[in-house]
KEMISE-86055 format. One record per atom (N, C-alpha, C): x, y negated, z. Coordinates in steps of 0.001 Angstrom, whole numbers, padded with zeros to 6 digits, always signed. Last residue first. Example, Ala and Ser with C-alpha at 12.3 -4.5 7.8 and 13.67 -1.06 7.14 Angstrom:
BEGIN
+012850+002250+007080/+013670+001060+007140/+012900-000030+007870/+013190+005690+007800/+012300+004500+007800/+013200+003300+007800/
END
This chain:
BEGIN
-000854+014478-018289/-001887+014866-019260/-001844+013977-020491/+000830+013533-016428/+001413+014431-017417/+000424+014821-018500/-000568+012155-014561/+000210+011369-015527/+000829+012241-016619/-003428+012395-013154/-002530+013352-013786/-001770+012619-014887/-004186+010749-010147/-004039+010626-011602/-003046+011668-012102/-004223+011338-007388/-005458+010990-008068/-005365+010968-009582/-001381+013450-007251/-002476+012788-006566/-003641+012528-007499/+001848+014655-006553/+000634+014741-007367/-000517+014143-006565/+004808+012976-006186/+003641+013500-005459/+002466+013504-006417/+006692+012602-008143/+007168+012844-006785/+006055+013377-005892/+007360+013224-011409/+006255+013160-010463/+006787+013544-009086/+009128+011350-013638/+009302+012367-012606/+008175+012185-011590/+009208+010669-017019/+008431+010508-015787/+008717+011675-014860/+012072+009360-018718/+011153+010470-018448/+010442+010197-017119/+014021+007433-019026/+012839+007355-019886/+011883+008537-019738/+015701+008086-016774/+016141+008245-018176/+014963+008343-019136/+013000+008245-014780/+014415+008624-014793/+014791+008898-016245/+010596+006660-012929/+011087+006851-014288/+012581+007120-014200/+008427+008198-010580/+009525+007295-010887/+009981+007643-012298/+005233+008363-008862/+006193+008720-009912/+007400+007798-009860/+002499+009558-007125/+003744+008792-007019/+004716+009307-008068/-000949+009096-007071/+000139+009868-007655/+001381+008986-007547/-002678+008341-004021/-002125+007971-005323/-001091+008995-005768/-004931+010820-002608/-003928+009754-002516/-003413+009421-003917/-008413+011232-003509/-007048+011749-003415/-006088+010581-003221/-011682+011345-002055/-010593+010629-002728/-009254+011318-002512/-013536+012550-000503/-013447+013042-001873/-012333+012348-002664/-013423+011188+001917/-012873+012551+001866/-012781+013103+000441/-014229+008708+002694/-013332+008779+001536/-012773+010184+001331/-017082+007265+003864/-016354+008535+003852/-015529+008621+002569/-016740+003683+004378/-017464+004944+004226/-016539+006147+004263/-015131+001600+004953/-015467+001787+003540/-016202+003090+003299/-014635-000633+007441/-015288+000642+007149/-015701+000690+005683/-011764-001923+008654/-012793-002163+007655/-013349-000804+007249/-010388-003168+011676/-010762-002012+010862/-011819-002460+009870/-007670-004910+013294/-008995-004834+012675/-009148-003526+011896/-005265-004612+014669/-006068-005810+014891/-007474-005735+014314/-004225-001639+016429/-004327-002453+015221/-005320-003579+015489/-004453-000426+018849/-003092-000791+018439/-003072-001579+017130/-006813+000589+019782/-006669-000867+019798/-005246-001325+019442/-006687+003411+017716/-007393+002711+018789/-007241+001211+018697/-005369+005188+015965/-004742+003915+016303/-005433+003113+017403/-006761+007688+015722/-005300+007605+015615/-004749+006345+016266/-009420+006949+016010/-008867+007962+016915/-007340+007918+016894/-009675+005203+013884/-009745+004649+015246/-009224+005656+016269/-009591+007037+011803/-008525+006047+011922/-008501+005460+013329/-012024+008358+012263/-010757+009087+012397/-009592+008133+012562/-013784+006250+011706/-013781+006855+013044/-012486+007636+013280/-013441+005825+009038/-012909+004811+009940/-012863+005347+011374/-012349+008806+007340/-013396+007915+007857/-012739+006913+008795/-010113+010082+006719/-011095+009988+005636/-012295+009154+006054/-006693+009831+007490/-008072+009497+007871/-008954+009434+006630/-004573+012589+006850/-004949+011210+006538/-006407+010985+006913/-003386+014706+009475/-004191+014505+008272/-004505+013022+008090/+000035+014400+010659/-001406+014529+010859/-002132+014291+009533/+002693+013822+010218/+002313+015217+010351/+000830+015460+010559/+002471+010640+011721/+003285+011618+010997/+002834+013057+011286/-000952+009496+011806/+000370+009606+012419/+001151+010671+011659/-002751+007486+009387/-002555+008686+010196/-001193+008589+010881/-003460+006056+006756/-003949+005832+008127/-003929+007148+008905/-000583+005521+004691/-001821+006243+004999/-002168+006108+006480/+000381+002188+004241/+000789+003533+004601/-000489+004266+004984/+001312-000822+002560/+000333+000166+003000/+001026+001471+003361/+001750-004234+002335/+002433-002970+002589/+001372-002024+003110/+000242-006300-000100/+000155-005647+001199/+001061-004421+001220/+000509-009477-001761/+000778-008042-001669/+000699-007533-000225/-002112-011917-000998/-000833-011481-001543/-000638-009990-001342/-004599-012840-000291/-003603-012667+000778/-002218-012295+000265/-006063-013172-002737/-006092-014188-001687/-004958-014053-000678/-005576-010952-004273/-005392-012262-004894/-005326-013354-003824/-006382-008972-002469/-004959-009123-002786/-004664-010462-003450/-009184-009327-002593/-008457-009497-001330/-006983-009773-001605/-009651-008677-005279/-009965-010020-004778/-009216-010312-003481/-008868-005954-005236/-008164-006913-006095/-008395-008344-005613/-010864-004940-003592/-009478-004926-003109/-008629-005892-003931/-013036-005245-005342/-013015-005965-004061/-011602-006030-003479/-012216-003568-007625/-012498-005008-007720/-012439-005771-006398/-009662-001522-008094/-010772-001631-007146/-011096-003126-007053/-007042-000242-008867/-008217-000450-009713/-009448-000419-008817/-003924-001661-007682/-005120-000830-007568/-006238-001231-008535/-000768-001369-008505/-001819-002358-008713/-003120-001566-008756/+002042-000464-006515/+000825-000089-007241/-000070-001313-007401/+005268+000899-005659/+004369-000230-005877/+003177+000231-006718/+007796+002008-003516/+006660+002406-004352/+005727+001204-004444/+011227+001043-003641/+009882+000865-003097/+008867+001448-004065/+014675+001318-002639/+013580+001495-003594/+012251+001378-002858/+016612+001161-000684/+016883+000504-001965/+015831+000785-003035/+016438+001918+001915/+016386+002993+000922/+016615+002478-000500/+016215+000026+003881/+017550+000418+003462/+017587+001517+002414/+013438-000390+004066/+014162+000238+005165/+015530+000781+004748/+011868-001836+002374/+012309-000504+001913/+013200+000218+002909/+011331-004163+003934/+010242-003361+003364/+010699-001948+003003/+013775-005155+004686/+012775-004988+005739/+011581-004175+005250/+015008-005438+002173/+015422-004353+003065/+014392-004096+004166/+014716-007347+000269/+013509-006607+000650/+013824-005433+001569/+017202-008235-000340/+016321-009168+000358/+015053-008479+000861/+018255-006151-001899/+018660-006250-000495/+017772-007199+000312/+015475-004907-003953/+016663-005721-003717/+017020-005742-002229/+014531-001745-005159/+014250-002855-004256/+015532-003598-003940/+013360-000033-008033/+014480-000525-007224/+014037-001712-006383/+010290+001874-007681/+011188+000966-008402/+012305+000521-007458/+007850+004217-008071/+009028+003894-007281/+009972+003073-008161/+004447+003623-008407/+005705+003807-009124/+006859+003359-008236/+001339+005103-008070/+002373+004322-007400/+003701+004660-008070/-001722+005069-009514/-000364+005558-009727/+000598+004594-009035/-004442+004416-009805/-003973+005096-008603/-002628+005780-008818/-004559+001164-011440/-004854+002572-011265/-004175+003149-010049/-004178-001319-013985/-004515-000922-012615/-004887+000552-012571/-001265+000740-014736/-002060-000137-013867/-003095-000924-014633/+000399+002087-016431/-000271+002883-015397/-001235+002065-014544/+001691+000250-017991/+000607+001010-018613/-000164+001864-017600/+003873-000768-016598/+002585-001455-016467/+001420-000705-017111/+006455+000068-016589/+005456+001014-016077/+004048+000417-016020/+008071-001932-017507/+008294-000595-018066/+007215+000403-017642/+007484-004070-015923/+006907-004049-017273/+007075-002681-017925/+008987-003491-013608/+007532-003407-013583/+006921-003336-014978/+011622-003955-014055/+011247-002641-013522/+009734-002421-013632/+011593-006607-014889/+011951-005570-015870/+011598-004167-015375/+011022-008108-012571/+009984-007910-013587/+010318-006761-014535/+012086-007073-009378/+012462-007527-010718/+011405-007133-011757/+010544-008305-006501/+010819-007131-007330/+011071-007604-008759/+009719-010386-004888/+011152-010161-005038/+011523-008925-005837/+007221-011512-004816/+007695-010871-003598/+009193-010591-003660/+006933-012261-007448/+007059-013314-006437/+007567-012754-005112/+006582-009694-008522/+007779-010472-008877/+008003-011574-007845/+004078-009096-007472/+005220-008257-007108/+006537-008974-007411/+002527-011054-008737/+002642-011039-007272/+003845-010220-006823/+002814-010234-011431/+003347-011533-010991/+003486-011587-009474/+001384-007886-011495/+002838-007804-011605/+003453-009112-011122/-001293-008121-009051/-000690-008278-010375/+000814-008052-010322/-002158-007535-006531/-003190-007848-007524/-002613-007883-008936/-000563-004714-004914/-000651-006121-005302/-001738-006287-006349/+000928-002680-002442/-000153-002868-003403/-000288-004370-003660/+003675-000756-001650/+003215-002133-001806/+002089-002136-002833/+003976+001897+000647/+003700+001467-000720/+003218+000025-000699/+006678+002467+002995/+005302+002579+002539/+005206+002150+001081/+009816+004254+003381/+009007+003066+003141/+007592+003394+002704/+011539+005775+005412/+010429+006279+004599/+009471+005114+004354/+013335+005039+007353/+013856+005534+006078/+012773+006219+005245/+010930+005647+009751/+012277+005167+009500/+012758+005835+008226/+007949+005219+011401/+008580+005488+010104/+009952+004846+010050/+005844+005112+013254/+007097+005795+013583/+007845+006200+012310/+003665+003563+012881/+003697+004819+012117/+004935+005663+012447/+004423+001431+014498/+003205+002175+014816/+003195+003532+014117/+006712+000547+013122/+006822+001044+014497/+005612+001893+014874/+005567-000297+010692/+006525+000806+010703/+006712+001380+012107/+003930-002417+011676/+003343-001272+010974/+004293-000080+011024/+005908-004147+012735/+004874-003582+013609/+004224-002346+012975/+007281-004834+010411/+007981-004141+011503/+006976-003450+012424/+005222-006189+009086/+005828-004995+008485/+006524-004174+009563/+004818-008335+010819/+003731-007389+010590/+004270-006078+010011/+007301-009626+010570/+006862-009125+011881/+005750-008091+011735/+007341-010344+007833/+008324-009385+008357/+007914-008814+009712/+005125-010775+005505/+005176-011027+006949/+006080-009974+007606/+004803-009966+002924/+005704-011098+003151/+005889-011415+004640/+002873-007980+003041/+004254-007599+002716/+005245-008727+002970/+000575-007713+005614/+001038-008565+004515/+002515-008282+004280/-000361-004325+006168/+000251-005555+006679/+000618-006399+005464/-002395-001415+006900/-001889-002471+006036/-001304-003634+006824/-003198+001907+006509/-002732+000951+007507/-002037-000130+006690/-005856+003040+004458/-004472+002653+004636/-004294+001721+005813/-007789+005665+003178/-007653+004615+004182/-006178+004332+004395/-007146+006110-000410/-007480+006589+000939/-007450+005416+001917/-007599+004447-002939/-007398+005896-002820/-007887+006390-001458/-007884+001800-002830/-008454+002436-004014/-008326+003956-003939/-008472+001668+000713/-007793+001204-000491/-008498+001842-001684/-010048+000530+003599/-010114+001485+002501/-009356+000899+001311/-007791-000435+006279/-008795-000733+005264/-008902+000432+004285/-006589-001489+009343/-006895-000314+008534/-008021-000688+007582/-003915-003830+010115/-005250-003274+010218/-005385-002035+009356/-001906-006409+011610/-002025-005150+010874/-003437-004620+011079/-000217-009546+011941/-001460-008771+011904/-001327-007491+011079/+001884-011364+012135/+002053-010040+012715/+000848-009126+012627/-000141-014276+012105/+001208-013692+012111/+001231-012320+012794/-003154-014160+010248/-002539-014285+011561/-001165-013624+011548/-004197-013455+007863/-003453-014715+007891/-002784-014949+009245/-005695-011208+008262/-004338-011023+007739/-003523-012316+007715/-008110-012406+009153/-007341-011524+010035/-005891-011414+009572/-008944-013783+006837/-008630-014528+008060/-007771-013683+009001/-009330-011575+005152/-008423-012664+004763/-007992-013434+006004/-011312-010026+006363/-009933-009564+006384/-008944-010668+006032/-013936-010665+006054/-013276-011129+007275/-011781-010810+007305/-014574-009514+003517/-014762-010945+003759/-014043-011458+005003/-014460-006948+002510/-013207-007557+002934/-013346-009024+003342/-017002-006157+001638/-016417-005487+002795/-015152-006157+003320/-018462-009316+000616/-018246-007878+000565/-017504-007371+001777/-017041-012321-000645/-018200-011584-000168/-017863-010101-000237/-015115-015133-000047/-015128-013755-000495/-016317-013055+000150/
END
């Protein structure tokens, strides 16, 4: 793999590894979604309980392999790839990811280099690169101020201050409910 993520594949292959990377929206704290120790470490660092992060993947097939039911994903595939995170039901086997909330936000990003990374490492659990109640990092320097040496790696993607976070939606009775307005206006 060439580009900004060339060293990340090796880093994420280490058990329990977490890092900060530019996503298709903002800087994200990331862990391989299939690595329970890494997921636990990410949630501990973010001090998150009962507030699951977002799973980003290269494809619907990757999300299905992780354990999300295909029927929940095909109903919303028109939003992907793109900056729309969709809240779907999460099975009990994924409790370590959804923290007992029984649902997860998932997204297939529209970013070629990130897509290549995801194809190689599998789905990633992401959470904005900040501490609770603080502003999301728009530069790698800000992320380093938040996390210092508590993460294993950083990938500098430049200044992302002009980027918006993903729009978060869920489907309720065939209607779209917007949970957070963001990069995509799904109501337009």
